[in-house]
Structure formats: C-alpha cells, structure tokens
ROLUMVO-282181 format. One record per residue (C-alpha): residue number from 1; residue in three letters; x, y, z. Coordinates in nm, 4 decimals, decimal comma, padded with zeros to 6 digits, m for minus. Layout:
<sites>
SITE pos code        X        Y        Z
SITE NUM  ALA        X        Y        Z
...
</sites>
This chain:
<sites>
SITE pos code        X        Y        Z
SITE   1  GLN  00,0071  00,0108  00,0017
SITE   2  VAL  00,1009  00,3503 m00,0758
SITE   3  ARG  00,0323  00,6384  00,1558
SITE   4  LEU  00,0555  01,0213  00,0284
SITE   5  VAL  00,0248  01,2915  00,2685
SITE   6  GLU  00,0154  01,6507  00,1635
SITE   7  SER  00,0681  01,9661  00,3516
SITE   8  GLY  00,1335  02,3281  00,3347
SITE   9  GLY m00,1999  02,4715  00,1823
SITE  10  ASP m00,3146  02,8023  00,3297
SITE  11  LEU m00,4853  03,1365  00,2621
SITE  12  VAL m00,2549  03,3801  00,1048
SITE  13  GLN m00,2853  03,7079 m00,0892
SITE  14  ALA m00,2571  03,7303 m00,4686
SITE  15  GLY  00,1176  03,7744 m00,5445
SITE  16  GLY  00,2158  03,5588 m00,2608
SITE  17  SER  00,3990  03,2222 m00,2390
SITE  18  LEU  00,3450  02,9081 m00,0722
SITE  19  ARG  00,5315  02,5591 m00,0785
SITE  20  LEU  00,3379  02,2475 m00,0675
SITE  21  SER  00,4697  01,9042  00,0358
SITE  22  CYS  00,3854  01,5471 m00,0300
SITE  23  ALA  00,5386  01,2887  00,1966
SITE  24  ALA  00,5081  00,9406  00,0415
SITE  25  SER  00,5350  00,5989  00,2176
SITE  26  GLY  00,4580  00,2292  00,1820
SITE  27  ILE  00,5763 m00,1023  00,2123
SITE  28  ILE  00,5692 m00,1922 m00,1439
SITE  29  PHE  00,6642  00,1610 m00,2728
SITE  30  SER  01,0282  00,2834 m00,3810
SITE  31  PHE  01,0003  00,6600 m00,4185
SITE  32  SER  01,3309  00,6582 m00,5939
SITE  33  ILE  01,1853  00,5049 m00,9115
SITE  34  ALA  00,8529  00,6765 m00,8969
SITE  35  ASP  00,7171  00,9443 m01,1241
SITE  36  MET  00,5094  01,1919 m00,9042
SITE  37  GLY  00,2423  01,4622 m00,9895
SITE  38  TRP  00,0553  01,7594 m00,8478
SITE  39  TYR m00,2901  01,8078 m00,9624
SITE  40  ARG m00,5474  02,0517 m00,8407
SITE  41  GLN m00,9248  02,0818 m00,8352
SITE  42  ALA m01,1153  02,3962 m00,8108
SITE  43  PRO m01,5031  02,4227 m00,7136
SITE  44  GLY m01,7193  02,2975 m00,9993
SITE  45  LYS m01,4287  02,2128 m01,2022
SITE  46  GLN m01,2654  01,9066 m01,3060
SITE  47  ARG m00,9262  01,7804 m01,1581
SITE  48  GLU m00,6339  01,9028 m01,3662
SITE  49  LEU m00,2724  01,8498 m01,4019
SITE  50  VAL m00,0302  02,0939 m01,2491
SITE  51  ALA  00,3046  01,9482 m01,2633
SITE  52  THR  00,4823  01,6166 m01,2811
SITE  53  ILE  00,8491  01,5192 m01,1979
SITE  54  SER  01,0080  01,1861 m01,3147
SITE  55  ALA  01,2189  00,9558 m01,1125
SITE  56  GLY  01,5137  01,1088 m01,3021
SITE  57  GLY  01,4112  01,4577 m01,2332
SITE  58  SER  01,2473  01,5557 m01,5674
SITE  59  THR  00,9678  01,8295 m01,5066
SITE  60  ASN  00,6604  01,9019 m01,6907
SITE  61  TYR  00,4061  02,2019 m01,6136
SITE  62  SER  00,0775  02,3052 m01,7263
SITE  63  ASP  00,0729  02,6271 m01,9226
SITE  64  SER m00,1260  02,8068 m01,6575
SITE  65  VAL  00,1641  02,7668 m01,3972
SITE  66  LYS  00,4677  02,7464 m01,6066
SITE  67  GLY  00,7269  03,0176 m01,4861
SITE  68  ARG  00,5413  03,0536 m01,1469
SITE  69  PHE  00,5459  02,6965 m01,0049
SITE  70  THR  00,8378  02,4596 m00,9484
SITE  71  ILE  00,8067  02,0950 m00,8697
SITE  72  SER  01,1005  01,9199 m00,6979
SITE  73  ARG  01,1725  01,6085 m00,5107
SITE  74  ASP  01,3861  01,4927 m00,2032
SITE  75  GLY  01,4792  01,1286 m00,2209
SITE  76  ALA  01,6373  01,1163  00,1240
SITE  77  LYS  01,2722  01,2407  00,2624
SITE  78  ASN  01,0509  01,0555  00,0135
SITE  79  THR  00,8909  01,3957 m00,0482
SITE  80  VAL  00,7806  01,5975 m00,3492
SITE  81  TYR  00,7284  01,9831 m00,3313
SITE  82  LEU  00,5422  02,2344 m00,5250
SITE  83  GLN  00,6790  02,5775 m00,4851
SITE  84  MET  00,4097  02,8376 m00,5937
SITE  85  ASN  00,5113  03,1932 m00,6626
SITE  86  SER  00,3053  03,4886 m00,8008
SITE  87  LEU m00,0039  03,3197 m00,6998
SITE  88  LYS m00,3286  03,4368 m00,8487
SITE  89  PRO m00,7012  03,4023 m00,7336
SITE  90  GLU m00,7436  03,1381 m01,0091
SITE  91  ASP m00,4844  02,9120 m00,8362
SITE  92  THR m00,7339  02,8653 m00,5526
SITE  93  ALA m00,8073  02,4900 m00,5373
SITE  94  VAL m00,7477  02,1696 m00,3484
SITE  95  TYR m00,4141  02,0484 m00,4492
SITE  96  TYR m00,3347  01,6722 m00,4563
SITE  97  CYS m00,0355  01,4687 m00,5279
SITE  98  ARG m00,0481  01,1461 m00,7097
SITE  99  LEU  00,1928  00,8404 m00,7612
SITE 100  GLY  00,2752  00,8364 m01,1310
SITE 101  VAL m00,0617  00,7633 m01,3214
SITE 102  SER m00,1747  00,5045 m01,0597
SITE 103  ALA m00,4764  00,5150 m00,8244
SITE 104  PHE m00,2871  00,6358 m00,5293
SITE 105  TRP m00,3698  00,9970 m00,4436
SITE 106  GLY m00,3143  01,2029 m00,1276
SITE 107  GLN m00,6097  01,3472  00,0644
SITE 108  GLY m00,5494  01,7023 m00,0638
SITE 109  THR m00,4517  02,0448  00,0822
SITE 110  GLN m00,6560  02,3509  00,0293
SITE 111  VAL m00,4896  02,6429 m00,1227
SITE 112  THR m00,6838  02,9778 m00,1335
SITE 113  VAL m00,5639  03,3022 m00,2885
SITE 114  SER m00,7470  03,6161 m00,2143
SITE 115  SER m00,7568  03,9165 m00,4446
</sites>
C-alpha cells in the first residue's frame, strides 16, 4: 500500500507564495523510481494536472503555472514539493499529489488565494 500525505496549503494574498509538500510511504513503494505529480481541483471544475516530475528529475508543467510553480523532490525524505510563486486567485483549489498515473492519491490540501 502507498500513502501520500500533502501539507502546506493556506490562505494567501495574490502575489504571494506557498510551498506544498507531499510525503510518500509504503511497504511496496520505492520513491526513488516513482514518477510523481501534483494536480488541483477548483470548485465546480474537473481535476487538472499542474506539474509532474520523473524519477530522473525531468519536469513538466501546465501552461497556466509555467514560470510560476516549481516541482522538486527529495529522495532522502521521500517527499515531493510544489513551490508556488506569484499566486493568483485562479490558483485557488484543493491540491493533490499522485503516484505516477496510479490510483494512489493524497487527501489534498486547500490553497486559497485572495484578491
């Protein structure tokens, strides 16, 4: 079983920054070979991909966050991060991390950006 626990969500003013964390664990899980992703879901909208990072460190971003968000990983801590800068009200959503394209998701962390 894989367990993903997000943290770091908060209420922040537009233009501000937050860093989200996702700690991964599991007896059959090897973080070092796992692709990881951050997704978000705003009220009334479908869940969308925000950023991904491969086991080798290659990254991809949605056009809406490119240049503002940075995904990274720390193998020693089995943790993936999402640094979010220049936040906008439209970034308001519940943010989830996911193991690759598997069925394993975290519980989500709320990010609210006020204008």
